C-alpha positions in Angstrom: 5.5 -1.4 16.2 6.0 2.2 14.9 4.7 5.4 16.2 3.4 8.3 14.1 2.9 11.1 15.8 1.8 14.3 13.4 2.6 18.1 14.4 2.9 21.4 13.2 5.1 23.4 15.6 4.6 26.6 14.5 0.7 27.3 12.9 1.4 30.8 11.4 2.9 29.3 8.7 -0.7 28.3 7.7 -2.4 31.3 9.1 -3.3 29.8 12.4 -6.3 27.7 10.6 -8.6 26.5 12.6 -6.2 25.7 15.7 -6.5 26.7 19.6 -3.0 27.4 20.5 -0.7 29.6 18.2 2.1 30.1 20.1 4.9 27.9 18.4 6.7 27.7 21.6 4.2 26.4 23.8 3.4 23.9 21.2 6.8 22.5 21.0 6.9 22.4 24.3 3.9 20.1 24.4 5.0 18.2 21.4 8.8 17.2 23.3 6.7 16.5 26.5 4.5 14.2 24.8 7.2 12.5 22.5 9.0 11.5 25.8 6.1 10.1 27.4 5.5 7.6 24.3 9.2 7.1 24.4 8.7 6.2 28.3 5.9 3.5 27.6 8.6 1.4 25.8 5.9 0.1 23.5 7.3 1.2 20.4 10.6 0.4 19.0 10.8 3.1 16.3 8.9 6.8 17.0 8.9 9.1 13.7 7.3 12.7 14.3 6.1 14.1 11.2 6.0 18.1 11.2 4.9 20.3 8.7 5.9 24.0 9.2 9.6 23.6 9.0 10.0 24.9 12.9 13.5 24.0 14.7 13.1 21.1 16.8 15.4 19.7 19.4 16.5 16.5 17.4 19.3 15.5 19.3 17.8 15.8 22.8 15.0 13.5 21.3 17.2 11.2 20.0 19.5 10.7 22.9 16.0 10.3 24.9 15.0 7.2 23.3 18.5 6.0 22.4 18.4 5.7 26.2 15.3 3.8 26.1 16.5 1.7 23.5 14.2 3.2 20.6 14.5 4.9 17.5 13.3 8.5 16.6 13.1 9.9 13.8 12.3 13.4 12.8 10.7 14.3 9.3 9.7 17.4 8.5 7.6 17.8 5.1 6.5 20.2 2.9 2.9 20.7 2.5 1.0 22.9 0.4 0.5 26.1 2.7 -2.3 27.5 0.1 -4.2 24.5 0.0 -3.7 23.6 3.9 -5.5 27.3 4.4 -8.3 26.6 1.7 -9.0 23.2 2.9 -8.2 23.2 6.8 -5.8 21.5 9.1 -7.2 18.3 8.4 -6.1 18.2 5.0 -2.5 19.2 6.6 -2.7 16.6 9.1 -3.8 13.7 6.3 -0.6 15.2 4.2 1.6 14.7 7.0 0.5 11.1 7.7 0.8 10.2 3.9 4.2 11.8 3.5 5.4 10.4 6.9 4.8 6.6 5.8 6.1 7.7 2.2 9.5 9.5 3.4 9.9 7.7 7.1 12.9 5.5 6.9 11.8 3.5 10.2 8.5 3.1 8.7 10.0 1.0 5.6 10.9 -1.8 8.5 7.3 -2.2 9.9 4.3 -3.9 8.9 1.5 -1.5 11.3 1.7 1.7 12.9 0.0 3.4 15.3 -1.2 7.0 14.6 -1.2 10.0 17.3 -1.6 13.6 17.4 1.6 14.8 18.5 0.9 17.0 20.9 -1.7 14.5 22.6 -0.4 11.7 24.9 -3.1 9.1 24.9 -2.8 7.8 28.8 -4.6 4.2 28.4 -2.3 3.5 24.7 -1.0 0.1 26.5 -4.7 -0.9 27.1 -5.7 0.2 23.2 -2.6 -1.2 21.3 -0.3 -3.1 23.3 -2.1 -6.4 23.1 -2.7 -7.2 19.8 -0.4 -5.4 17.5 -1.4 -6.8 13.8 -4.9 -5.4 13.5 -6.3 -2.6 12.0 -8.1 -0.3 15.1 -10.4 2.6 15.0 -12.6 4.4 17.3 -15.9 5.5 15.5 -18.6 7.7 16.5 -21.7 6.5 14.4 -24.2 8.9 15.6 -22.0 11.6 14.0 -20.5 9.7 10.8 -17.0 10.1 12.5 -13.8 8.3 13.0 -11.3 9.4 15.4 -8.1 10.2 13.9 -6.5 11.2 17.4 -5.3 7.6 17.5 -5.7 4.7 15.2 -3.6 1.2 14.3 -3.3 0.6 10.9 -1.6 -2.0 8.4 0.9 0.7 6.4 0.3 -0.8 3.0 -3.7 -1.4 3.5 -3.2 2.7 4.8 -1.6 3.4 1.4 -3.9 1.5 -0.6 -7.1 3.0 0.9 -6.5 6.4 3.1 -3.9 7.9 0.8 -7.0 9.9 -0.7 -8.3 11.1 2.6 -6.8 14.2 2.0 -8.2 15.1 -1.0 -11.6 14.3 0.7 -11.2 16.9 3.4 -12.7 20.4 2.7 -13.5 21.8 6.3 -15.4 24.8 4.2 -18.1 21.7 3.4 -17.9 20.3 7.3 -15.5 17.6 6.1 -12.5 16.9 8.2 -10.4 14.2 8.3 -12.4 12.1 10.8 -15.2 12.5 8.3 -12.9 11.5 5.3 -12.1 8.3 7.5 -15.5 7.4 8.3 -16.5 8.1 4.5 -13.2 5.7 3.4 -14.4 3.1 6.0 
């Protein structure tokens, strides 16, 4: 199964729009640590990290780490609309990372389903969430808030393209519509 991790190493590119941790080096260390932990789970044959700030990344180090565990790693660095991300919020950037990652990743072309996780966060019970039934769509909801968690979800790639690529056009944090609200609206 494919793991798609999203990230912004250097949020200053986007004027630190709605982020709490702004230090690029600290964020990079968090991404590297999280990626290695996901590789250590040996749950995913393919791990893709989609990054949208253009910051340096220790690609060779992570490639070697993944190969030692018989896994594939791919870095997909994308160019996202900076002005639109600043205007609409980091949710727009997150949705764009997912969309461009699925379109540009060579490893994603080999998979039917993917698990998306926010790159700096390691989900400790990921095996429990995603390990048993790999060919289903999974979302976590907060119906009381009309909200769908996007920290982690699992979905069929083609269904995501068909229904969720429009999520970035719905995101507008100025109006209180973040990616979690946009997903809930689509579902």
